[in-house]
C-alpha positions as CSV (number, residue, x, y, z in Angstrom):
1,M,18.4,30.1,-46.2
2,V,18.1,27.5,-43.3
3,S,18.9,28.8,-39.9
4,N,21.5,26.4,-38.5
5,G,21.5,28.6,-35.4
6,V,18.1,27.3,-34.3
7,L,19.0,23.7,-35.1
8,E,22.1,23.9,-32.9
9,F,20.5,25.9,-30.2
10,V,17.8,23.4,-29.4
11,R,19.1,21.4,-26.6
12,E,17.8,19.3,-23.7
13,D,18.1,20.8,-20.3
14,D,20.5,18.3,-18.8
15,Y,23.7,19.8,-20.2
16,I,26.9,21.5,-19.0
17,E,28.7,23.8,-21.4
18,Y,32.3,24.9,-21.1
19,F,34.5,27.4,-22.7
20,L,38.3,27.0,-22.3
21,F,40.2,30.3,-23.1
22,P,44.0,29.7,-23.3
23,R,46.5,32.6,-23.2
24,L,47.4,33.0,-26.9
25,S,50.0,35.2,-28.7
26,A,49.2,38.5,-30.3
27,D,49.7,36.9,-33.8
28,E,46.2,35.7,-34.8
29,S,47.6,33.7,-37.6
30,A,49.3,31.4,-35.1
31,H,46.1,30.8,-33.0
32,N,45.0,27.7,-34.8
33,E,48.3,26.0,-34.2
34,E,48.4,27.1,-30.6
35,L,44.8,25.9,-30.0
36,N,45.7,22.5,-31.4
37,E,48.6,22.3,-28.9
38,I,46.3,23.2,-26.0
39,L,43.8,20.7,-27.3
40,K,46.4,17.9,-27.1
41,K,47.2,18.9,-23.5
42,V,43.5,18.9,-22.6
43,E,43.1,15.4,-24.1
44,V,46.0,14.0,-22.1
45,I,44.7,15.5,-18.9
46,T,41.2,14.2,-19.6
47,E,42.4,10.7,-20.4
48,S,44.4,10.5,-17.2
49,F,41.7,12.1,-15.0
50,C,38.7,10.1,-16.5
51,Q,40.4,6.7,-16.7
52,S,37.7,4.0,-16.5
53,Y,35.0,6.6,-15.7
54,I,31.5,5.4,-16.6
55,W,29.8,8.4,-18.2
56,H,26.1,8.3,-17.8
57,R,25.3,9.7,-21.2
58,E,28.0,11.7,-23.0
59,A,31.7,12.0,-22.2
60,F,33.7,15.2,-21.8
61,R,35.0,16.4,-25.1
62,V,36.1,19.8,-26.6
63,Q,36.8,21.1,-30.0
64,A,38.8,24.2,-31.2
65,R,36.9,27.3,-32.1
66,S,38.6,30.1,-34.0
67,G,38.2,33.8,-33.0
68,N,35.1,34.3,-35.2
69,S,32.8,32.3,-32.9
70,H,29.9,34.1,-31.3
71,L,27.7,33.5,-28.3
72,L,24.2,32.4,-29.4
73,I,22.1,34.8,-27.4
74,D,18.9,35.0,-29.4
75,H,15.9,32.9,-28.3
76,Q,15.5,31.8,-31.9
77,G,19.1,30.8,-32.1
78,Q,20.1,33.7,-34.4
79,T,23.3,35.7,-33.9
80,P,22.4,39.3,-33.6
81,A,24.4,41.9,-35.4
82,D,25.8,43.2,-32.1
83,A,26.6,39.8,-30.7
84,E,29.9,39.5,-28.9
85,R,32.8,38.0,-30.9
86,L,34.6,35.5,-28.6
87,P,38.4,35.1,-28.5
88,A,39.7,31.8,-29.9
89,H,39.0,29.0,-27.4
90,L,38.1,25.3,-26.9
91,H,34.4,24.5,-26.5
92,G,32.3,21.6,-25.5
93,I,28.9,20.4,-24.3
94,T,28.1,17.3,-22.3
95,H,24.6,16.0,-21.6
96,Y,24.8,14.2,-18.3
97,G,21.2,12.8,-18.3
98,D,20.0,11.6,-14.9
99,N,23.3,11.6,-13.2
100,I,24.2,15.1,-12.0
101,E,27.4,13.7,-10.5
102,D,28.8,13.8,-14.1
103,E,28.4,17.5,-14.1
104,W,30.4,18.0,-10.9
105,F,33.0,15.5,-12.1
106,I,33.5,17.8,-15.1
107,V,33.8,20.8,-12.8
108,A,36.6,19.0,-11.0
109,L,38.2,18.2,-14.3
110,L,38.1,21.8,-15.4
111,Y,39.6,22.9,-12.1
112,E,42.4,20.4,-12.7
113,M,43.0,21.7,-16.2
114,T,43.4,25.3,-15.0
115,R,46.1,24.1,-12.5
116,Q,48.1,22.2,-15.1
117,I,47.8,24.5,-18.1
118,S,49.2,27.9,-17.3
119,G,47.1,30.9,-18.3
120,L,44.0,28.8,-19.0
121,I,40.7,30.5,-18.0
122,V,37.4,28.5,-18.0
123,R,33.8,29.6,-18.1
124,T,31.1,27.0,-17.5
125,V,27.3,27.1,-17.4
126,D,24.5,24.6,-17.5
127,G,20.7,24.7,-18.1
128,D,20.2,26.7,-14.9
129,G,22.8,29.3,-15.9
130,E,25.7,30.2,-13.5
131,F,25.2,27.0,-11.5
132,L,28.5,27.5,-9.6
133,L,26.9,30.6,-8.0
134,I,23.7,28.7,-7.3
135,E,25.8,26.2,-5.3
136,V,27.3,29.0,-3.2
137,A,24.3,31.3,-3.0
138,N,24.3,31.6,0.8
139,W,27.8,33.2,0.7
140,L,27.4,35.6,-2.2
141,P,27.8,39.3,-1.8
142,D,24.6,41.4,-1.6
143,W,24.9,42.7,-5.2
144,A,25.1,39.3,-6.7
145,N,21.9,38.0,-8.4
146,P,21.2,36.3,-11.8
147,E,20.9,39.6,-13.6
148,T,24.2,41.1,-12.3
149,C,26.5,38.1,-12.6
150,Q,26.3,37.3,-16.3
151,H,29.8,36.5,-17.7
152,R,31.4,37.3,-14.4
153,V,32.2,33.7,-13.1
154,Y,35.5,32.1,-14.2
155,I,37.9,29.4,-13.1
156,A,41.6,30.1,-13.3
157,D,44.7,28.6,-11.5
158,G,42.4,26.2,-9.7
159,R,40.3,28.9,-8.0
160,L,36.9,30.5,-8.7
161,H,36.9,34.2,-9.8
162,L,33.9,36.5,-9.5
163,L,34.2,39.9,-11.2
164,P,32.3,42.5,-9.2
165,N,29.4,44.6,-10.5
166,N,29.5,47.5,-8.1
167,Q,26.7,49.4,-9.8
168,G,24.5,46.4,-9.8
169,D,23.8,46.8,-13.5
170,D,22.0,44.3,-15.6
171,D,24.6,44.9,-18.4
172,I,26.4,41.8,-19.6
173,L,30.2,42.0,-19.1
174,P,31.9,41.2,-22.4
175,V,33.9,37.9,-22.1
176,A,37.0,39.5,-23.6
177,D,37.0,42.2,-21.0
178,A,36.6,39.7,-18.2
179,L,39.5,37.6,-19.5
180,R,41.7,40.6,-19.7
181,R,41.0,41.7,-16.1
182,I,41.7,38.2,-14.7
183,Q,44.9,37.9,-16.7
184,E,46.1,41.3,-15.4
185,N,45.2,40.9,-11.7
186,P,43.8,37.4,-10.9
187,S,44.0,37.7,-7.1
188,Q,41.8,40.8,-7.2
189,Y,38.8,38.6,-8.2
190,W,39.2,35.6,-5.9
191,V,36.0,34.7,-4.2
192,S,35.7,34.5,-0.4
193,R,37.0,31.6,1.6
194,D,33.5,30.4,2.3
195,I,32.7,30.2,-1.4
196,D,36.0,28.5,-2.2
197,N,35.4,25.9,0.6
198,C,31.9,25.2,-0.6
199,I,33.0,24.4,-4.2
200,S,36.1,22.5,-2.9
201,C,33.9,20.4,-0.7
202,R,31.6,19.6,-3.6
203,I,34.4,18.4,-6.0
204,S,37.0,17.2,-3.5
205,G,38.4,13.7,-3.8
206,Y,38.1,13.4,-7.6
207,P,39.2,11.3,-9.3
208,G,40.2,9.1,-6.4
209,K,36.7,8.9,-4.9
210,L,35.1,7.5,-8.1
211,R,35.2,4.1,-6.5
212,E,32.7,5.3,-3.9
213,N,30.2,6.0,-6.6
214,L,30.4,2.5,-8.1
215,H,28.3,-0.6,-7.3
216,R,29.3,-4.1,-8.3
217,A,26.8,-6.9,-8.6
218,I,26.5,-10.4,-10.1
219,A,24.1,-10.7,-13.1
220,F,22.9,-13.7,-15.0
221,V,23.3,-12.6,-18.6
222,P,23.5,-14.1,-22.1
223,V,27.1,-15.1,-22.8
224,G,27.5,-12.5,-25.6
225,V,26.6,-9.7,-23.1
226,A,29.1,-11.0,-20.6
227,A,31.8,-11.0,-23.3
228,L,31.0,-7.4,-24.3
229,L,31.1,-6.2,-20.7
230,R,34.4,-7.8,-20.1
231,H,35.8,-6.2,-23.3
232,K,34.3,-2.7,-22.6
233,P,32.7,-2.3,-19.2
234,T,31.5,1.2,-19.9
235,L,28.9,-0.2,-22.4
236,I,26.7,-0.8,-19.3
237,A,25.6,2.9,-19.3
238,S,24.3,3.0,-22.8
239,A,22.5,-0.3,-22.3
240,I,20.7,0.7,-19.1
241,R,19.8,4.1,-20.5
242,E,18.1,2.5,-23.5
243,F,16.3,0.0,-21.4
244,C,14.9,2.5,-18.9
245,S,13.7,4.8,-21.8
246,R,12.3,2.0,-23.9
247,D,9.2,2.5,-26.0
248,S,6.7,0.3,-27.9
249,V,9.2,-0.3,-30.7
250,D,11.9,-1.3,-28.2
251,L,9.5,-3.7,-26.5
252,K,9.0,-5.5,-29.9
253,V,12.8,-5.8,-30.1
254,C,13.0,-7.3,-26.6
255,R,10.4,-9.9,-27.5
256,A,12.5,-11.1,-30.3
257,M,16.0,-11.1,-28.6
258,R,17.6,-11.7,-32.0
259,F,21.1,-10.8,-31.0
260,F,21.2,-11.9,-27.3
261,P,18.9,-14.9,-26.8
262,P,18.4,-16.0,-23.2
263,E,19.2,-19.7,-23.8
264,N,23.0,-19.5,-23.0
265,R,23.4,-17.4,-19.9
266,V,26.3,-17.1,-17.4
267,R,26.9,-15.4,-14.1
268,T,29.2,-12.5,-14.4
269,H,30.4,-9.5,-12.3
270,V,29.0,-6.1,-13.6
271,T,30.2,-2.7,-12.5
272,F,27.5,0.1,-12.3
273,T,27.5,3.6,-11.1
274,K,25.1,3.9,-8.2
275,C,22.8,6.0,-10.4
276,L,22.7,3.3,-13.1
277,Y,22.1,0.5,-10.6
278,A,19.2,2.4,-8.9
279,M,17.6,3.2,-12.3
280,L,17.8,-0.5,-13.3
281,M,16.5,-1.8,-9.9
282,H,13.5,0.6,-10.0
283,S,12.6,-0.1,-13.6
284,N,9.8,-2.7,-13.6
285,Y,9.7,-5.1,-16.5
286,V,8.0,-8.4,-17.0
287,P,9.5,-10.3,-20.0
288,D,7.5,-12.3,-22.4
289,R,7.8,-16.0,-21.3
290,R,7.7,-17.1,-24.9
291,T,11.0,-15.3,-25.4
292,G,12.7,-17.9,-23.2
293,W,13.2,-16.0,-19.9
294,N,12.6,-18.4,-17.1
295,L,13.0,-16.3,-14.0
296,P,12.8,-17.8,-10.5
297,S,10.2,-16.6,-8.0
298,V,10.6,-13.2,-6.4
299,A,11.3,-14.9,-3.0
300,S,14.3,-16.8,-4.4
301,K,17.8,-15.6,-3.6
302,E,18.7,-15.9,-7.2
303,F,15.9,-13.7,-8.4
304,K,17.9,-10.4,-8.3
305,E,20.7,-11.9,-10.4
306,H,18.3,-13.2,-13.0
307,S,16.2,-10.0,-13.1
308,L,19.3,-7.8,-13.4
309,G,20.7,-10.0,-16.2
310,M,17.4,-9.9,-18.1
311,K,17.1,-6.1,-18.0
312,I,20.8,-5.7,-19.0
313,A,20.4,-8.1,-21.9
314,C,17.3,-6.2,-23.1
315,G,19.3,-3.0,-23.0
316,F,22.0,-4.5,-25.2
317,E,19.4,-5.9,-27.5
318,I,17.9,-2.4,-28.0
319,L,21.4,-1.0,-28.7
320,A,22.1,-3.6,-31.3
321,S,18.8,-2.9,-33.0
322,Q,19.9,0.7,-33.5
323,A,23.0,-0.2,-35.4
324,K,21.5,1.2,-38.6
325,P,20.4,4.8,-38.5
326,D,16.8,5.2,-37.6
327,T,15.2,6.6,-40.8
328,D,11.6,6.1,-39.5
329,F,11.2,9.6,-38.1
330,S,7.5,8.9,-37.3
331,T,8.4,6.5,-34.5
332,N,11.8,7.9,-33.3
333,R,11.0,9.4,-29.9
334,H,14.2,11.4,-29.9
335,W,13.4,13.0,-33.2
336,L,9.8,13.8,-32.1
337,K,11.1,15.6,-29.0
338,Y,13.6,17.5,-31.1
339,H,10.9,18.4,-33.6
340,E,8.7,19.8,-30.9
341,S,11.6,21.9,-29.6
342,L,12.1,23.3,-33.1
343,K,8.5,24.3,-33.4
344,S,8.6,26.1,-30.0
345,K,11.6,28.1,-31.1
346,G,9.8,29.3,-34.2
347,Y,12.1,27.4,-36.6
348,F,9.3,26.8,-39.1
349,Q,8.4,30.5,-39.3
350,D,4.6,29.8,-39.4
351,F,4.8,28.0,-42.7
352,L,1.9,25.6,-43.3
353,E,2.8,22.0,-42.8
354,G,3.3,20.3,-46.2
355,S,4.1,23.6,-47.9
356,K,7.3,23.9,-50.0
357,D,9.1,26.1,-47.4
358,H,8.0,24.0,-44.5
359,T,9.2,20.8,-46.3
360,R,12.6,22.4,-47.1
361,L,13.1,23.4,-43.4
362,L,12.0,20.0,-42.2
363,E,14.4,18.1,-44.5
364,A,17.2,20.4,-43.3
365,A,16.4,19.7,-39.7
366,K,16.4,15.9,-40.4
367,D,19.8,16.1,-42.1
368,F,21.2,18.1,-39.1
369,Y,19.6,15.6,-36.7
370,R,21.2,12.6,-38.4
371,Q,24.6,14.2,-38.4
372,N,24.7,16.0,-35.1
373,I,22.2,14.9,-32.5
374,S,23.9,12.5,-30.1
375,D,21.1,10.2,-29.4
376,V,20.7,8.9,-32.9
377,R,24.4,9.3,-33.9
378,E,25.9,7.8,-30.8
379,N,23.4,5.0,-30.5
380,S,23.9,4.1,-34.1
381,I,27.7,4.1,-33.7
382,T,27.6,2.2,-30.4
383,G,25.2,-0.4,-31.7
384,Q,27.3,-1.0,-34.8
385,Q,30.5,-1.2,-32.8
386,L,28.8,-3.5,-30.4
387,L,27.9,-5.9,-33.2
388,D,31.4,-5.7,-34.7
389,D,33.0,-6.4,-31.3
390,L,30.6,-9.4,-30.8
391,K,32.0,-10.9,-34.0
392,S,35.7,-10.2,-33.3
393,I,35.9,-11.0,-29.6
394,E,37.0,-14.5,-28.9
395,Y,35.1,-16.1,-26.0
396,T,33.5,-19.4,-25.1
397,I,30.8,-20.2,-22.6
398,E,33.2,-22.5,-20.8
399,D,35.5,-19.6,-20.0
400,F,32.8,-17.9,-18.0
401,R,31.6,-21.2,-16.4
402,K,35.1,-21.8,-14.9
403,V,35.1,-18.4,-13.0
404,E,31.5,-18.5,-11.8
405,A,32.3,-20.2,-8.5
406,T,35.0,-17.7,-7.7
407,L,33.1,-14.5,-8.4
408,P,33.1,-12.0,-5.4
409,P,29.7,-11.5,-3.9
410,S,27.5,-8.5,-4.9
411,D,27.9,-5.3,-3.0
412,D,25.4,-4.5,-0.3
413,D,22.7,-2.3,-1.9
414,S,21.0,-1.2,1.3
415,W,22.0,2.3,0.3
416,L,19.0,2.2,-2.0
417,N,16.7,2.5,1.1
418,V,17.0,5.7,3.1
419,D,14.8,6.2,6.2
420,S,13.8,9.6,7.6
421,A,16.6,9.6,10.2
422,E,19.3,8.9,7.6
423,L,17.8,11.6,5.3
424,D,17.9,14.1,8.2
425,K,21.5,13.2,8.8
426,M,22.4,13.6,5.1
427,L,20.6,17.0,5.0
428,N,22.3,18.2,8.2
429,E,25.7,17.2,6.9
430,R,25.1,19.1,3.7
431,Y,23.2,22.2,4.9
432,G,23.9,22.3,8.7
433,E,21.5,21.7,11.6
434,V,19.5,24.4,13.3
435,S,18.5,24.1,16.9
436,T,15.9,26.5,18.3
437,P,14.3,26.3,21.7
438,V,10.6,25.7,21.7
439,N,10.0,28.8,23.9
440,G,11.7,30.9,21.2
441,I,9.2,30.0,18.5
442,T,6.7,32.7,19.6
443,D,9.4,35.3,19.5
444,K,10.3,34.2,16.0
445,L,6.6,34.4,15.0
446,T,6.4,37.9,16.3
447,D,9.6,38.9,14.5
448,F,8.4,37.2,11.3
449,L,5.1,39.2,11.3
450,A,7.1,42.4,11.9
451,Q,9.1,41.8,8.7
452,K,8.6,44.2,5.8
453,S,8.2,42.4,2.5
454,S,8.9,43.4,-1.0
455,I,7.2,42.0,-4.0
456,D,9.9,39.2,-4.0
457,G,8.8,38.1,-0.5
458,V,10.1,38.3,3.1
459,E,13.9,38.1,3.5
460,V,14.5,36.0,6.6
461,E,18.0,35.6,7.9
462,S,18.6,32.0,9.0
463,T,21.6,30.2,10.4
464,A,20.7,27.2,8.2
465,P,21.9,27.7,4.6
466,V,19.2,26.7,2.2
467,R,20.4,26.0,-1.3
468,P,18.3,27.5,-4.1
469,Q,16.2,25.1,-6.1
470,R,17.9,23.3,-8.9
471,G,16.4,21.7,-11.9
472,V,13.8,24.3,-12.7
473,K,14.7,24.9,-16.3
474,K,14.7,28.4,-17.9
475,P,14.1,29.5,-21.4
476,K,17.4,29.6,-23.2
477,G,18.6,32.7,-25.1
478,K,20.4,35.8,-24.1
479,V,21.1,34.7,-20.6
480,H,20.7,31.5,-18.7
481,F,18.8,33.2,-15.9
482,P,15.3,34.5,-16.7
483,A,15.0,38.3,-16.8
484,E,12.4,39.6,-14.4
485,D,9.3,41.0,-16.1
486,T,8.0,43.9,-14.1
487,D,5.0,44.4,-16.2
488,S,1.7,42.6,-15.8
489,P,0.1,40.8,-18.7
490,A,-2.0,43.8,-19.4
491,G,1.0,46.0,-19.6
492,N,0.5,47.7,-16.2
493,T,3.2,47.9,-13.6
494,V,2.5,46.4,-10.2
495,D,1.9,49.0,-7.5
496,F,2.7,47.4,-4.2
497,D,2.7,49.2,-0.9
498,P,4.5,46.9,1.6
499,D,3.6,49.1,4.6
500,A,-0.1,49.1,3.8
501,F,0.0,45.4,3.2
502,Q,1.7,44.7,6.5
503,S,-0.8,46.9,8.3
504,H,-3.7,45.0,6.9
505,V,-2.2,41.6,7.7
506,K,-1.3,42.6,11.3
507,N,-4.9,43.9,11.8
508,L,-6.2,40.6,10.5
509,L,-4.0,38.6,12.8
510,D,-3.8,40.9,15.8
511,L,-5.6,39.3,18.7
512,V,-4.6,41.8,21.4
513,I,-7.5,42.7,23.6
514,P,-8.5,46.4,23.6
515,E,-8.2,47.8,27.1
516,D,-10.6,50.7,26.9
517,K,-13.8,49.3,25.5
518,W,-14.6,46.3,27.7
519,D,-18.1,47.5,28.4
520,D,-19.0,47.8,24.7
521,S,-17.4,44.7,23.2
522,Q,-15.9,41.8,25.0
523,S,-13.0,39.8,23.5
524,D,-13.6,36.5,25.2
525,M,-15.9,34.7,22.8
526,S,-17.6,32.8,25.5
527,D,-18.9,36.1,27.0
528,Y,-20.3,37.7,23.9
529,G,-23.3,40.0,24.4
530,D,-26.7,39.6,22.8
531,D,-27.4,39.8,19.1
532,S,-29.1,43.2,19.3
533,A,-26.0,44.9,20.6
534,I,-24.0,43.4,17.8
535,D,-26.6,44.4,15.3
536,R,-26.4,48.0,16.4
537,N,-22.7,47.9,16.1
538,I,-22.9,46.5,12.6
539,D,-25.4,49.2,11.6
540,E,-23.3,51.9,13.0
541,M,-20.2,50.5,11.2
542,N,-22.0,50.5,7.9
543,V,-23.0,54.1,8.3
544,M,-19.4,55.2,9.0
545,K,-17.7,55.7,5.7
546,T,-14.2,55.6,7.3
547,K,-14.6,51.9,8.4
548,T,-12.9,49.4,6.2
549,T,-14.3,46.2,4.7
550,L,-12.1,44.3,7.0
551,D,-13.9,45.7,10.0
552,A,-17.2,44.5,8.6
553,Y,-15.9,41.0,8.1
554,M,-14.5,41.0,11.7
555,S,-17.8,42.1,13.2
556,Q,-19.8,39.6,11.2
557,M,-17.4,36.9,12.4
558,D,-17.9,38.1,16.0
559,R,-21.7,37.8,15.5
560,E,-21.5,34.2,14.3
561,L,-18.9,33.1,16.9
562,S,-21.0,34.6,19.7
563,K,-23.4,31.7,19.3
564,T,-20.7,29.1,19.8
565,T,-18.5,28.0,22.7
566,I,-15.3,28.1,20.7
567,G,-14.0,30.9,23.0
568,E,-13.8,28.4,25.9
569,S,-11.2,26.3,23.9
570,F,-8.6,29.1,24.2
571,E,-5.9,29.0,26.8
572,K,-6.3,31.9,29.3
573,K,-3.7,33.9,31.2
574,T,-3.6,33.5,34.9
575,T,-4.6,36.9,36.4
576,S,-2.9,38.4,39.4
577,G,-3.4,41.4,41.6
578,D,-1.4,43.6,39.2
579,D,-3.7,43.0,36.3
580,T,-5.8,45.8,34.9
581,F,-8.9,43.7,34.5
582,D,-10.1,43.8,38.2
583,D,-13.2,45.8,37.2
584,I,-14.4,43.0,34.9
585,E,-16.0,40.1,36.7
586,D,-14.6,36.6,35.9
587,F,-12.5,37.8,33.0
588,Q,-9.4,35.9,32.0
589,P,-7.6,37.3,28.9
590,V,-6.5,34.9,26.2
591,D,-2.9,33.9,26.2
592,I,-2.0,34.7,22.6
593,D,1.5,33.3,22.7
594,L,0.5,30.0,24.3
595,N,-2.5,29.5,21.9
596,T,-0.3,30.4,18.8
597,L,2.4,27.9,19.9
598,K,-0.1,25.2,20.7
599,N,-1.9,25.5,17.4
600,M,1.4,25.5,15.5
601,M,2.5,22.3,17.3
602,E,-0.8,20.6,16.7
603,S,-0.8,21.5,13.0
604,Y,2.8,20.3,12.7
605,Q,2.0,16.9,14.4
606,A,-1.0,16.5,12.1
607,Q,1.4,16.7,9.1
608,L,3.1,13.6,10.3
609,G,6.5,15.1,9.5
610,G,5.5,15.9,5.9
611,P,5.4,19.3,4.2
612,G,2.6,21.6,5.1
613,P,1.7,25.1,6.3
614,A,3.2,24.7,9.8
615,S,6.5,23.3,8.7
616,N,6.8,25.8,5.8
617,L,6.2,28.7,8.1
618,L,8.5,27.4,10.8
619,G,11.1,26.5,8.2
620,S,11.1,30.1,6.8
621,M,12.0,31.3,10.3
622,G,14.8,28.8,10.7
623,V,12.9,26.5,13.0
624,R,12.9,22.7,12.5
625,L,11.0,20.4,14.8
626,K,11.1,16.7,15.3
627,P,7.6,15.3,16.0
628,S,7.1,13.3,19.2
629,D,5.0,10.3,19.9
630,K,3.5,11.8,23.0
631,D,0.2,13.5,23.3
632,D,1.2,17.0,24.4
633,P,2.5,18.7,21.3
634,I,4.1,21.5,23.2
635,Q,5.7,19.8,26.1
636,E,6.9,16.7,24.1
637,A,8.0,18.3,20.8
638,Q,11.8,18.2,20.4
639,V,13.7,20.8,18.5
């Protein structure tokens, strides 16, 4: 028996999944009819909210699921015997491709649905898991982490709800229990105002602000492409996606240009999303001159229009070539990627390639792919519809020639280029700005070294919210967050003593001068004694069993440095009559804070504003510096 669970479970990482749980009657026999009514309401809201929206890859869509649906929580896509049985609901998955704005647009749509449909509760996740919590990570309660928040995040009545886990257990809260709690007392699970404001800020303005995400430009395209874009402007997304992901087979199609030859071209106004426009502008392609493309020189003012039109036409040509289902699986890049995913999930069960069982599973996978995988299904449908429309649409080249002179100019695309100052401004607007006096850096370094670290690292409180990394994809299965593995590969648990580790690190970095042994060992490296004294000290140290290896390393380092003048490069403290070093002739202690700060500033300047050890260490302490053009890294650095 073929495991359809695995076939369905293999997804690409750029998806958002949503579960819409309406309030249904106690009579289960009436649930299908009630779900259909809710589905109609959802479709009406979606059509109104998403009017003229250009989806990057897939549109928002849901389908009804009866009460016998289960969550797929096994890594091989199987439904375990103890899997939770979900209440009847509407379910959907949207792959948003390279434009993550589609994901947040869907979140705004889901919020709107919960406002308009009474009793509707929504759960949504993506390839990173509970991504709504990732967005508000800086304001979450202490108990909240990936292991304790599974199935505890819901949207209802236009607000985010988080069900507490007071015990901090890793146990997954059943969805049915979570829905019941929210229905009985929704206000009890409202998130804090900070969390609400963060999400509201991320999705505010939709659908009205969609125009801000659009870019309009003039393109010189074949007349057939102009006619199709006038008939259905949203086709631009499919065309650009196919062009930017072209392969060797597509390049052969673009050399033929059988459906959209370049001979009859017109100037037309094209509407892009900013993401699509950026993708197209940064996708380099030199067409075959034998095809008929006569592009002007790069220096020409008309080059951008011609280049845009050529790339768009090639995208439409690739779409048209996919009108028939691609039965050549050996060259279909989407199938090959899907096939590799199946193998990684154990779908073929270690059967030898070419065996009867392997062939049976392979054919089942191909059938499922043809019927369900969006890339081949949607492209085939889109390509066929495109050709049908091309035959049925009435247009002439003269119609487009008449309006060419009155076309509005292209939008300014200077937003494609962001300098460092603009980037800093954008980051400050999103995450806040931290201002730390330079003279406070040494205090922060001291505090940082005094921190106690667990195996997860040092927890540093910072006034600058730092959003956790997105886009790192996790293995899919029982949960969307990866469970921590506390065992080493050998099966042994990690034994970590943070106090001992801190002690060793502080001993290594501690440059404080001993006060009681000046006659035996001087700390100023320019005043080291002779080698014989150092040798005696090393011999004595080797005899002493209580001395650590670190002491041996430090003594050996002292011996080598004593032959250099590096000690003279350190900044010294100015001694006064109150100092305790009067008995030592010409001794000036090293100014530890000044040397630390100076070296940090010089290291930061050497990075030229880029990432590196100095900026990483300062950033972990909430310190951000702006490099100066002056020579003195301490006096001229601006915070």
